[in-house]
N, C-alpha and C positions, 0 to 999 in steps of 0.2 A: 284599412277599410275607410271608405269615404263616408262623411257624415254631413247632414244638412240641418241647419237651425233657422227658424223664422221667428220674427217677433212682430206683434201688432202694436208695439209701443208700451204695453203694460205687462203682457205675458209672452213667454217664449216657449217653443216646443221643438222637438226634433222630428223630422219627417224623412222619408226615404228619398233617394236621389231620383227615382222614377216619378214619384209624386211631385217633386219639385219641378222636373222638366215638363210635366204634364199641366202645370198650372197655367192659367190664362191671364191671371192678374197677379202683379207683383205684390209681395208683402211690404209693409212699411220698412222692414229691414230683414235681410237674409244673409246668412253666412254659410258658404259651402267650403268644406275642407276635403280636398280630393287626395287620393293616394296616387303619387306620381308614377308608380309602376303599372297602373291601370289606365284605361282610356277615359276615366271619369272626367278628367280635366277638360278634355276636348268636347265631351258631351255637355258639360256646363257652359263651355265657351259658345256653344250654339245658341244659348239663351242671351248672350251678350255680343250681338253681331257688330256692335260699335266699338268693341275692344280692339285696340291697335294690334296689328300682327306682331310687332316687336314685343308687346307685353305678353302675348300668348307664348311666344318663343321663350321669353325669360321665365315664365311660369313653369315650363316643361324642362328647362335646362337642369342638368344634374349637378354641375359644378358651378357654384355661385359664391359671391362675396357680398357682405352687407352693403346695401345701397338704397337710395331713394331717387326715383325719377318721376317727375310730374309729366303726365301726358294728357293734355286737355283738362277735362273735369275729373280725371282719375289719377291715381298714383300707383306706381309699382314699387313695392317695398320688399327688400330681402333682409331677413334678420337671422341671427344665429343664437342658439341657446343650448343648454345641456340636454343630452339625450337621456333616455331611460337607462337605469342601472344595468339591466340584463341584456343590453345591446352592445357587445364589445366591438362591433365592426366599425371601421371608418374613424373619422375625427371625433374628438370628445364633444365638439360643438356641432349640433345638428342644424341644418338650414331649413327655413320656412319661407316660401315666396307668397306674397300677397298682392292681389290687385284690388284696390279700394276705389269705389266710386259712390255716388249718391245712392243710399239705401241698400248697398250690396258690397260684400267682400268675398272674394274667391281666394282660397289659400291652397297651396300644394306643398307637400313634403314627401321625401322618399324614405325617411326614417322617423321613428316615433320621437316626439319632442316632449320633454318632461313637463314643460310649462303649459302644455295644451289642455290637460285635464282640469286644472284650476280655472282656466279661462272658460272652458265649456260649462263648468259648474256655475260660474258667474253669469254666463249667458242664459242658462236655464232658470236662474234665479231672478231674471228680469233686470239685472244691473247693467246690461249692455244693450243699448238701444240704437246705436248708429256706428258707422265705420270708425269714427274717431275714438269712441269708447272701446271698441274691440282692439284696435292697434295700441292704444295707450295701456290697456290692461295687459295685453300680451307683452309689451315692452317692460312693464313693471314686474310681471312674473318672471321674465327672463333675467332681468338684472338682480332681482331678489334671490334667485337661485344661484346666480354666478357669484354674488358677493362673498358668501361664506367659503366657496370653493377657492377663490383667489386669496382670501385671508388665510386659509389653511396652508397654502403654499408658503406664505410669509412666516407662519408659525412653525412650519416644519423646518424652514431654513434657520429660524431662531434657535431651535433645539440643536440643530447640527453645529451651529457656530458656538453655542454654549458648551457643547460636549466635545469640541474638537480635540483630538488626541487621545480620547478615552476609549475609542473603539477602533476597529480595523479601518485603516486608511482606504483600502480598496472598496470596502462596503460603503463608507461615507462618500467616496467619490461617485459611486454608482447612484446613491440617493441624490446627490447634488446635480448630477447630470439629468436624472429624471425630472427633478423640479425645474431645472432650466429649460428642458425640452417642452415641458407642459406650459411653462410661462410663455415661451415663444409661440407655441401653437395657439394659446388663448389670445395673445396680443394681436396675432395676424388677423383676427376677425373682430375683436372688441374695438380696436382703434377706428376702423372704418364704420363700425356700427354707431359709434358716437356721432360721426359726421352725418350718417343717414338719418338718425333721429333728430338732429338739429335742423337738417334741411326740411324734414317733414313738418316739424313744429312751426317753421316759418313759411310753409307753403300756403298759397292763396287758394284754399279749397273750402267750399261752402259747408261741407260735411264735418269740418274740424271746428269744434267749439273752443272757446277760451280755456275752459278747464282741461280739455284734451291737449291743447298746446302746452299748458302748464305741466301736465303729467309727462308729456313727451320730453320736454326740456329737463325735467327732473331725472328721467331715465338717461338722457344724454349726459347729464352731469355725473351720474353714478358711473356711466361707462368711462367718462374722462378720469374719474378717480381710480377706477380699476385699471385703466391703461397705465396711469402713473405708478400704481402699486406693482404691476407686472414689469414695468421698466426697472423699478427698484429691485425686484426679485431677480431679474436677469443679471443686473450689474453685481448684486451681492453674490449670486451663484458663481460668476466668473472670478470674483475676488476669493471666495471660499475655495474654489478649485486651485487657484494659485497658491493659497496658503497650505492646502493639503499637499501640493507638489513640493513646496518648501519643507514641510514637515517630514515628508518621505525622504527627501534628500538629506535632511539633518539626521534622520535615523540611520540612513545608510552610511553617512560620514562617521557617526558614532560607532557603528559596528566595524567599519574599516579601521578606526582608531584602536579599538579593542584588539582586533586581529594583529595590528602592527605592534602593539605593546607586547602581546604574547610572543610574537616572532622575535622581537628584540631581546626578550628574556631568554629565549632558548637558543639564540644565535651563538653566543659565546660557549654555551654548554655543548652545543653540537660541534663546535670547533674543537673543544677539549676532548670530547669522547671520540671524535673522528681521528684526532692526532694520536691518542693512546691506543686506538683500535687498529693501527697499521700493523700488518703482519711482517715486520722486519726486526732484525736484531738491534739491540741497543735500547729497547723500551725500558725506562727506569722502573725498578721494583716489579718487574714482570712476574717474578716468582715469589714475591713476598706475600705471606698469608693475609696481611692486613691491607694490601694494595687496593682491592676492590672497594672495601668500605671507606678507605681513605679518599678514593676518587669520588665516591657518592657524597661524602661529606663536603668535599671541596665544591662539587656542583651545587649542593644544597645551599652552601654559604653564598656562592655567587648569585644563585637565583633569588635568594632572600635580599641580598644587597641591591640588585638591580630593581626588583619589585618595590623595595622600600624607597628607592630614589624616585621611581615613577609616582608612588603614592605621596611622597613628600612634596613633589612639584605639581600635584593636582592634575596630572595628565588625564585621568579617567573622568574628571569633572568638566572637561572642556567640550 
């Protein structure tokens, strides 16, 4: 649902989109957040006839990457943040497109952004009074929400590395693959988001105050740190996967060794029983009453001797 907020410099309130479009005088600052699936964005654009056509097309684009493009007195900014928890569709990071100019911000999103509600609360509390405040606050909320999520990826990988070999290798490999895929998906958007925030912080825009630039640069620095953490998680995941592969190969080699030892123990016994089991004349002691137990005893002694030799030479510990 589209929402409109206006501020007179001291107080802010929410109005309807129709009321906003019917206004004849612009407020000291207004923020319109439009639902991309509706035609609200185009209706709002009619109030901004000086908006470049390229900016309007970018606002309505469904597939976006973080970026910052300065267009005259305005700026087109695309950011990515965490979506709401009950929205399982699409990427984990939801995009929001913003067109910022003097006294006005128009934002468009196709999916709910988790950081949006805290920013709206700050707007209604009167803490946001210009486009620079809004984008800086949105960037701060996005990075603060992403920081623990990325740290959790590293913590999960720490637990896997510390418990390597204690659980099922297939289950651990699945967890490592999920962490690596999540880290790659996050990095795909967080790395360019850092560049977008840095470019905006250095933009020559009159509506950007020095404190806004400072907050944008701080958010860019946090994105840089998160990018480095994601790179570390991706590399550690690859190493953990290789270690799990080596561990599985070692387990298979050990099982093959045990099977080989058992086969070597029974090989001479099989030869002996096969030789005595031939149905031909001349088998020694074929009619002796003690012959069966004699053969069993000989086999037991041979098995014990061979097994003792394997034990003495530490074959089972290799």
